[in-house]
C-alpha positions in Angstrom: -11.6 14.0 -5.7 -12.7 13.3 -2.2 -10.5 11.9 0.5 -12.5 8.6 0.2 -11.4 8.4 -3.4 -7.8 8.9 -2.5 -8.1 6.3 0.2 -9.3 3.8 -2.4 -6.0 4.1 -4.2 -4.0 2.9 -1.1 -3.7 -0.9 -1.5 -2.0 -3.8 0.2 0.8 -5.5 -1.7 -1.5 -8.4 -2.6 -4.3 -6.3 -3.9 -1.9 -4.1 -5.8 -0.2 -7.1 -7.4 -3.6 -8.3 -8.7 -4.5 -4.8 -10.0 -1.2 -4.5 -11.8 -1.6 -7.9 -13.4 -4.9 -6.7 -14.8 -3.3 -3.5 -16.1 -0.6 -5.5 -17.8 -3.2 -7.7 -19.5 -4.6 -4.5 -21.0 -1.1 -3.6 -22.3 -0.6 -0.7 -19.9 2.9 0.3 -19.0 3.5 0.3 -15.2 5.7 2.9 -13.5 6.9 2.5 -9.9 8.1 5.6 -8.0 9.0 5.7 -4.4 9.9 8.0 -1.5 9.2 9.3 2.0 7.0 12.2 0.9 7.3 13.6 4.5 5.5 17.0 3.9 4.5 17.1 0.3 6.2 19.8 -1.7 6.5 21.1 -5.3 9.6 18.9 -6.0 7.5 15.8 -5.1 4.7 16.9 -7.4 7.1 17.4 -10.3 8.8 14.1 -9.6 5.4 12.3 -9.7 4.3 14.2 -12.8 7.5 13.1 -14.5 7.0 9.5 -13.4 3.4 9.5 -14.6 4.5 10.8 -18.0 6.9 7.8 -18.4 4.0 5.2 -18.6 0.3 4.6 -18.3 -0.2 3.6 -14.6 1.7 5.2 -11.7 2.3 3.2 -8.5 3.9 5.1 -5.7 5.6 3.3 -2.8 5.7 5.3 0.4 8.3 4.5 3.1 6.7 3.4 6.3 7.2 5.4 9.5 9.9 3.1 10.8 11.9 3.2 7.5 11.6 7.1 7.4 13.0 7.2 10.9 16.0 5.1 9.9 16.6 7.1 6.7 16.0 10.6 7.9 16.8 10.5 11.7 15.4 11.8 14.9 12.1 13.7 14.6 11.0 12.2 11.3 8.6 11.5 9.9 6.7 14.7 10.4 3.5 13.1 9.1 2.4 9.5 9.8 2.5 7.1 6.9 -1.3 7.0 6.4 -1.4 10.8 6.1 1.5 10.8 3.7 -0.1 8.0 1.7 -3.5 9.9 1.5 -1.8 13.1 0.4 0.1 11.3 -2.4 -3.0 9.3 -3.4 -5.0 12.5 -3.7 -2.8 13.6 -6.7 -4.5 13.1 -10.0 -1.3 11.6 -11.6 -1.1 8.8 -9.0 -3.1 5.6 -9.7 -2.1 3.4 -6.7 -0.2 3.8 -3.4 1.5 1.1 -1.3 3.4 1.5 2.0 6.7 -0.4 2.3 9.1 -1.0 5.3 12.2 -2.3 3.6 15.3 -0.2 3.0 14.5 0.0 -0.7 11.9 -1.2 -3.2 13.6 -4.3 -4.5 10.9 -6.6 -3.1 8.2 -4.5 -4.8 10.1 -4.6 -8.1 10.2 -8.4 -7.8 6.5 -8.6 -6.9 5.0 -6.0 -9.4 7.5 -6.3 -12.3 6.8 -2.7 -13.5 8.0 -1.7 -16.9 9.7 1.4 -15.5 11.3 2.4 -12.2 11.3 6.2 -11.8 13.7 8.0 -9.5 14.3 11.7 -8.8 17.1 13.9 -10.0 19.1 13.3 -6.9 20.0 10.0 -8.5 21.7 8.9 -11.7 20.8 5.6 -13.4 24.1 4.2 -12.0 23.4 5.3 -8.4 19.8 3.9 -8.1 19.9 1.5 -5.1 17.7 -1.1 -6.9 19.6 -0.9 -10.2 20.9 -4.5 -10.1 17.4 -5.9 -9.5 15.9 -3.7 -12.2 18.5 -4.7 -14.7 18.0 -8.4 -13.9 14.2 -8.1 -14.3 14.4 -5.9 -17.5 12.9 -2.9 -15.8 13.9 0.4 -17.4 15.1 3.1 -15.0 14.2 6.7 -15.7 15.3 9.9 -13.9 12.5 12.4 -13.7 11.5 15.6 -12.0 13.1 19.0 -11.6 16.6 19.5 -10.2 16.7 18.6 -6.5 16.4 22.1 -5.0 13.4 21.3 -2.8 13.7 19.1 0.2 11.8 18.4 3.3 15.0 18.6 5.3 15.7 22.2 4.0 12.1 23.2 4.5 12.3 22.2 8.2 15.6 23.9 8.6 14.2 27.1 7.1 11.2 26.9 9.6 13.6 26.5 12.5 15.6 29.6 11.4 12.5 31.8 10.7 12.1 34.7 13.1 9.2 34.0 15.5 6.6 36.8 15.6 
């Protein structure tokens, strides 16, 4: 896959809603996953592979730069949103990527009405921030990926502590 191919997976909300409607007409099950993906690591890949396995079409919502700064604090994000979106879009298991600025993906759940909302193992079904909206819309929540032993925060901390040669 070329970077141009990856870029073609990054859509506006309006275009994405149209594509998802077409997928639903074909009977495909839509999965929505989301995250900051600030420096892509193996935990992210396993999360997205698990999300993809839960349905037919995987949509990944990436936090905007402004929302990452609010969620993660000073010095974040490391990579700008377009770079993070391109990296995630380059993964074979990802069908579409959209950037969002809200504190969670409730608005995207409302707009796209996916069949499944996938969250990582740092959540339980009960602790998912969008649970009430998902329940109201009949969207099934699944917890996927490996145990949360990989984090960008820990990776950055390890880099800071590493001896400088």
